[in-house]
C-alpha positions in Angstrom: -7.9 -13.2 25.5 -9.5 -11.3 28.3 -8.6 -7.7 27.2 -10.1 -7.6 24.0 -13.4 -8.7 22.9 -14.2 -10.2 19.3 -15.6 -6.9 17.7 -12.1 -5.0 19.0 -9.9 -7.9 17.8 -11.4 -7.4 14.3 -10.5 -3.9 13.8 -7.1 -3.6 15.9 -3.8 -5.4 16.3 -4.1 -8.4 18.4 -3.2 -7.7 22.1 -0.6 -10.5 22.3 1.7 -9.1 19.6 4.3 -7.4 21.6 6.4 -5.5 18.9 7.5 -2.2 20.1 5.5 0.0 17.8 5.8 3.5 17.1 3.0 4.4 19.2 4.9 2.6 22.2 7.9 4.3 21.4 6.2 7.6 21.2 5.2 6.9 24.7 8.7 6.2 25.7 9.9 9.1 24.3 7.1 11.3 25.6 6.9 10.0 29.1 10.5 9.3 29.9 11.4 12.7 31.4 8.4 12.4 33.7 8.6 8.7 34.3 12.3 8.8 35.2 11.8 11.8 37.5 9.4 10.3 40.0 11.0 9.9 43.3 8.8 7.1 43.8 8.6 3.8 41.9 8.5 0.2 42.6 9.1 -3.0 41.0 5.9 -4.9 40.4 7.5 -8.1 39.0 10.9 -9.8 38.6 11.5 -12.6 35.8 14.7 -14.7 35.5 17.8 -13.3 36.9 17.7 -9.5 36.6 14.6 -8.6 34.3 12.2 -6.2 36.4 9.0 -4.6 35.5 8.4 -1.3 37.4 5.0 0.3 38.3 5.9 3.4 36.1 6.4 1.1 33.3 3.0 -0.8 33.7 1.2 2.7 34.3 2.8 3.9 31.1 1.8 0.8 28.9 -1.7 1.2 30.4 -1.9 5.0 29.3 -0.7 3.7 25.8 -3.8 1.1 25.6 -6.2 3.8 27.1 -5.3 5.9 24.0 -6.1 3.1 21.5 -8.9 1.4 23.4 -11.4 3.9 25.4 -12.9 0.9 27.0 -9.6 -0.1 28.8 -9.7 0.6 32.6 -7.4 -0.1 35.4 -8.8 -3.3 36.5 -7.4 -4.7 33.3 -3.9 -3.9 34.4 -3.7 -7.5 35.9 -3.8 -9.0 32.1 -1.5 -6.3 31.0 0.9 -7.3 33.5 0.8 -10.9 32.8 1.3 -9.9 29.1 4.3 -7.8 30.1 5.6 -11.0 32.1 5.3 -12.8 28.8 7.2 -10.4 26.9 10.1 -10.8 29.5 9.9 -14.5 29.4 10.4 -14.3 25.6 13.2 -12.2 25.7 14.7 -14.7 28.1 14.3 -17.6 26.1 15.6 -15.8 23.0 19.0 -15.7 25.0 18.6 -19.0 26.2 18.2 -20.3 22.4 20.8 -17.6 21.3 18.2 -16.0 18.7 20.7 -13.8 16.8 20.4 -10.0 17.1 23.5 -7.7 16.3 24.0 -4.5 17.8 23.8 -3.0 14.2 20.4 -4.4 13.8 19.4 -2.6 16.9 21.0 0.7 16.1 19.5 0.6 12.7 15.9 0.2 14.4 16.6 2.7 16.9 17.8 5.3 14.3 14.7 4.5 12.2 12.2 5.1 15.1 14.2 8.5 16.2 14.2 9.8 12.5 10.4 9.3 12.4 10.0 11.6 15.6 12.1 14.0 13.9 9.9 14.3 11.0 7.0 14.0 13.1 7.8 17.2 14.8 9.9 18.7 12.2 13.1 19.0 13.4 15.9 17.2 15.7 15.7 20.5 17.9 12.2 20.5 18.4 12.2 16.6 19.5 15.1 17.5 21.8 13.0 20.6 23.1 9.7 18.5 23.7 11.7 15.5 25.2 13.9 17.6 27.3 16.9 15.3 26.3 19.5 14.9 23.4 19.1 12.7 20.5 22.1 10.7 21.9 20.3 10.6 25.5 17.0 9.4 23.8 18.8 6.8 21.9 20.7 5.3 24.9 17.5 5.4 27.2 15.6 3.6 24.7 18.2 1.0 23.2 17.4 -1.6 25.9 13.6 -1.2 25.4 14.1 -1.7 21.6 16.5 -4.5 21.8 13.9 -6.5 24.1 11.1 -5.6 21.5 13.0 -7.3 18.7 14.2 -10.3 20.7 10.6 -10.9 21.9 9.3 -10.6 18.6 11.7 -12.8 17.2 11.0 -15.5 19.8 7.4 -15.3 19.4 7.8 -15.6 15.4 9.7 -18.6 16.2 7.0 -20.1 18.6 4.2 -19.1 16.0 5.8 -19.9 12.8 4.2 -23.3 12.1 0.6 -22.1 13.3 -2.2 -21.6 10.5 -5.8 -22.0 10.4 -8.0 -24.3 8.0 -11.3 -23.0 6.3 -12.9 -25.7 8.6 -11.4 -24.1 11.8 -12.6 -20.7 10.7 -16.2 -22.0 10.1 -16.0 -23.5 13.4 -14.8 -20.3 15.3 -17.4 -18.0 13.4 -20.2 -20.7 14.7 -18.8 -20.3 18.2 -19.4 -16.5 18.4 -22.6 -15.3 19.8 -24.7 -13.4 17.5 -24.8 -10.1 19.7 -21.0 -10.2 19.8 -20.7 -9.9 16.1 -19.2 -6.5 15.0 -21.2 -4.2 12.7 -18.7 -3.1 9.7 -19.1 0.0 7.9 -19.0 0.2 4.3 -15.6 -1.2 2.5 -14.3 -1.4 -0.9 -11.5 -3.4 -2.5 -10.1 -1.3 -5.2 -7.0 -2.2 -7.6 -4.8 0.1 -9.9 -2.4 -0.2 -12.9 0.0 2.2 -12.8 2.3 3.5 -15.5 4.9 6.1 -14.8 5.3 8.3 -17.7 8.4 8.0 -19.7 11.4 10.5 -19.1 12.5 12.8 -21.6 16.1 12.2 -22.5 16.9 16.0 -22.7 15.5 16.7 -19.4 17.1 13.5 -17.8 20.5 14.9 -19.2 19.9 18.4 -17.9 19.1 17.1 -14.5 22.2 15.1 -14.5 24.3 18.2 -15.6 22.6 20.0 -12.7 23.6 17.4 -10.2 27.2 17.5 -11.5 27.5 21.3 -10.9 26.1 20.7 -7.2 28.8 17.7 -6.5 31.4 20.1 -8.0 30.7 22.9 -5.7 30.9 20.6 -2.8 33.8 18.5 -3.7 36.0 21.3 -5.5 34.3 24.4 -4.1 34.2 23.4 -0.5 30.4 23.9 -0.1 29.0 22.3 3.0 27.0 18.9 2.0 24.2 19.6 4.6 23.6 23.2 3.5 23.5 22.2 -0.3 21.0 19.4 0.4 18.7 21.8 2.1 18.9 24.0 -1.0 18.6 21.6 -3.8 17.3 18.2 -2.6 13.9 17.0 -3.7 13.7 14.3 -1.0 11.2 15.8 1.6 12.0 13.1 4.0 15.6 14.2 4.4 16.0 17.6 2.8 15.3 19.6 6.2 17.7 17.5 8.0 20.5 18.2 5.8 20.0 15.1 3.6 20.4 12.8 6.5 18.9 9.5 6.1 20.5 8.0 9.3 21.7 4.5 9.5 20.5 2.2 6.8 21.2 -1.5 5.8 21.5 -2.2 2.0 17.8 -3.9 2.0 16.5 -0.2 3.2 17.4 1.5 -0.2 17.4 0.5 -4.0 20.2 -1.4 -5.2 21.9 1.2 -7.3 22.0 3.4 -4.2 23.3 0.6 -2.0 26.2 -0.1 -4.4 27.4 3.5 -4.6 26.8 3.9 -0.8 28.9 1.1 0.4 32.0 1.8 -1.9 32.4 5.1 -0.1 35.0 5.7 2.9 33.9 7.9 5.9 33.4 11.5 4.6 33.8 10.8 1.0 31.2 11.9 -1.8 29.8 9.7 -4.5 29.7 10.1 -8.1 26.2 11.3 -9.3 24.1 8.0 -9.5 20.9 7.3 -10.9 18.1 5.2 -9.5 14.3 4.9 -10.2 14.0 7.9 -7.9 16.1 10.3 -9.8 19.7 11.2 -9.7 21.8 11.1 -6.4 24.9 12.3 -4.6 25.9 10.5 -1.7 28.0 11.2 1.4 29.4 8.8 3.9 29.2 9.8 7.4 30.1 6.8 9.2 30.2 3.0 8.4 29.2 0.6 11.4 29.6 -3.0 10.5 27.1 -3.6 7.6 25.2 -0.5 8.3 26.0 2.9 7.0 24.9 6.2 8.0 24.6 8.4 4.9 23.3 11.7 3.5 22.1 12.3 0.3 20.8 14.9 -2.5 18.1 13.9 -4.9 16.9 15.5 -7.9 14.3 14.1 -10.0 14.0 14.8 -14.1 10.8 16.8 -14.7 8.4 15.3 -16.8 6.4 17.3 -19.5 2.8 17.1 -20.5 3.8 15.1 -23.6 5.5 12.5 -21.1 2.2 12.2 -19.6 0.1 12.2 -22.8 2.3 8.8 -24.0 1.2 7.3 -20.6 -2.5 8.3 -20.7 -2.6 6.9 -24.5 -1.1 3.5 -23.4 -3.6 3.4 -20.4 -6.4 3.9 -22.7 -5.3 1.1 -25.0 -5.0 -1.5 -21.8 -8.6 0.0 -20.5 -10.0 -1.0 -23.8 -8.5 -4.8 -23.5 -9.9 -4.7 -19.7 -13.2 -3.8 -21.0 -13.3 -6.3 -24.1 -12.4 -9.2 -21.5 -9.0 -9.8 -23.7 -7.0 -9.5 -20.7 -7.7 -9.8 -16.9 -6.8 -7.2 -14.6 -4.1 -9.5 -12.8 -2.5 -10.0 -16.4 -2.4 -6.6 -17.0 -1.0 -5.6 -13.7 1.8 -8.2 -14.4 2.4 -7.0 -17.9 2.0 -3.4 -17.7 2.2 -1.9 -14.2 5.5 0.0 -13.4 4.9 0.8 -9.7 6.6 -1.8 -7.7 4.0 -1.3 -4.6 1.2 -2.0 -6.6 3.0 -5.3 -8.1 3.7 -6.6 -4.7 -0.1 -6.7 -3.9 -1.5 -7.7 -7.5 -2.5 -4.4 -8.2 -4.9 -4.0 -5.1 -4.7 -1.1 -3.1 -3.8 -1.8 0.7 -3.8 -0.6 4.1 -0.2 0.3 4.9 -0.5 -0.7 8.3 -2.3 -3.8 8.2 -1.9 -5.0 4.5 -5.5 -5.7 4.3 -7.3 -4.9 0.9 -10.7 -4.2 2.6 -10.7 -0.3 3.2 -13.4 1.6 4.9 -14.6 4.3 2.6 -14.3 6.9 5.1 -10.7 6.3 5.2 -10.1 6.4 1.7 -7.9 8.8 -0.1 -9.9 11.7 -1.3 -9.1 11.1 -4.9 -10.1 7.5 -4.5 -13.3 8.1 -2.5 -14.5 10.5 -5.1 -14.7 7.4 -7.6 -17.0 5.5 -5.2 -20.2 6.7 -7.0 -18.9 6.5 -10.5 -17.8 3.0 -10.5 -19.3 -0.4 -10.2 -17.9 -3.6 -9.0 -15.9 -5.2 -12.2 -15.5 -1.8 -13.8 -12.5 0.3 -14.4 -12.1 4.0 -14.3 -10.7 6.2 -17.2 -6.9 6.9 -17.2 -6.0 9.6 -14.8 -3.1 11.7 -13.6 -2.7 11.3 -9.7 -0.3 12.3 -6.7 2.1 9.3 -5.8 3.3 11.1 -2.7 6.6 13.1 -1.8 5.7 15.3 -4.6 5.8 12.6 -7.7 2.9 12.4 -10.2 2.0 9.3 -12.5 -0.8 8.0 -14.0 -3.2 5.2 -13.5 -6.5 3.1 -14.2 -8.6 2.4 -11.1 -10.3 -1.2 -10.8 -13.4 -1.5 -8.5 -13.1 -5.2 -7.4 -16.1 -4.8 -4.7 -18.0 -2.6 -2.5 -20.2 -3.8 0.7 -22.6 -1.8 2.5 -22.4 -1.4 6.5 -23.4 -4.8 7.8 -22.9 -7.4 10.6 -19.8 -9.5 10.1 -20.6 -12.9 8.1 -18.4 -15.4 6.3 -19.4 -14.4 2.9 -18.3 -10.9 3.1 -15.8 -11.1 5.8 -14.1 -14.3 5.6 -10.5 -12.8 5.5 -11.2 -10.8 8.6 -12.8 -13.6 10.5 -9.7 -15.9 9.4 -7.5 -13.4 10.9 -8.9 -13.3 14.1 -9.4 -17.2 14.3 -5.8 -17.2 13.5 -4.9 -14.7 16.2 -6.8 -17.0 18.6 -5.1 -20.0 17.8 -1.8 -18.0 18.0 -2.8 -16.9 21.6 -3.6 -20.3 22.6 0.0 -21.6 21.4 1.7 -18.8 23.3 -0.3 -19.7 26.6 0.7 -23.3 26.1 4.2 -22.2 25.8 4.0 -20.0 28.7 2.5 -22.8 30.9 5.4 -25.2 29.6 8.0 -22.5 30.3 7.0 -20.9 33.4 8.4 -23.5 35.9 11.9 -23.0 34.6 11.8 -19.4 35.2 12.0 -17.3 38.6 9.2 -15.2 39.0 8.1 -12.8 41.8 5.1 -10.4 41.8 4.3 -7.7 43.7 1.4 -8.5 46.6 -0.7 -5.7 44.9 -1.0 -7.9 41.9 -0.3 -11.4 43.2 -4.0 -12.1 43.6 -4.7 -11.3 40.1 -6.5 -13.9 38.0 -3.8 -14.1 35.3 -1.1 -13.7 37.8 -2.3 -16.6 40.1 -2.5 -19.0 36.8 1.2 -18.4 36.5 2.1 -18.9 40.0 -0.2 -22.2 40.2 1.9 -23.5 37.1 5.2 -22.6 39.1 3.9 -24.8 42.1 
């Protein structure tokens, strides 16, 4: 894997992962006006019957890597082009193998990406102003890019689904790393939490439902505009400023209660007030497309009183006493008492949302957690506390300090998980190289003479000969 040295792989996504990430789409959106306006462009590679790579596309992807990797330089474009060629080959093979991908799935992913940028820039109008294109134009220009990204990812997953590394392979991999190539890791912590959401006061819950019934009546009987009412009343910050618009979603994108109500609606219809773990909703069906729906909603959460929080804190005090006494383990307590789904999925451990790692760099911790570092020793538990879960929602928790490491050079004892991941990525890279060598002879490939002498490209051509 020529583009990334060991210490860079340890801290970034592996280079050969071809998923079209949000960062990549940002480049697509940001440069599309400029790249498409260029009068001079050329085809640098042709793969299969009609798949091409343009110089502007190669330059754009190189610019993306330069932002993520300061050490990236133009001489690495050869390796980057090889990876882009492999991506096209994966798409071609996915089509040969009839890997399933519906238009609805592509539309859903495209909608999610565009929604992200709308939230990033603050409004649909701002995004259109920055890109110089309408939302419709942005979707149409990026549809094929998103589709190729999804196909290549699925094909790659199929090729790599059985690739694993054993502990013995991890040790061999580590011993082969030159001492001067081992990275120096900053201080990290592993922290967990047991979250208990305060119980809702039945009277306040009933009051919130009544308020939502009034809002629905104003829309259905009073002719009030749903989008305007969402802007005035919804407590969902992710959709409120966009008229409650959630875009196109599938059943698995939302909680079961919401999905059940949404999928009963006809175009333009308004749902009854429904309850979910997030609060009370009113849903409007905008349009249905097969298994996906385009909906708006209004959300209101019942307020919690100081008495509700006191009940939860008292319960956490009792749980903490059991933990300190050793009558229950942290994992048992999470399974028995925790009410937060995200914490349950990780066994109570706090994980990086992008990588899934539970080893967190101290300087990147949430401020509330960072303040606890000096007060908790490994194996100890914090006092119960009220904390912000995000989206304006508060809850209560106990924080558990599993481990803390000082700045150090990578070693198997402290960093086995990280080293295992790099060993796995290297094995996957080798598997993809073997797949590419096996499949290359069955694909038409032509590379512009500017890049035809690149070592990585010569390897492909030698395979074809």
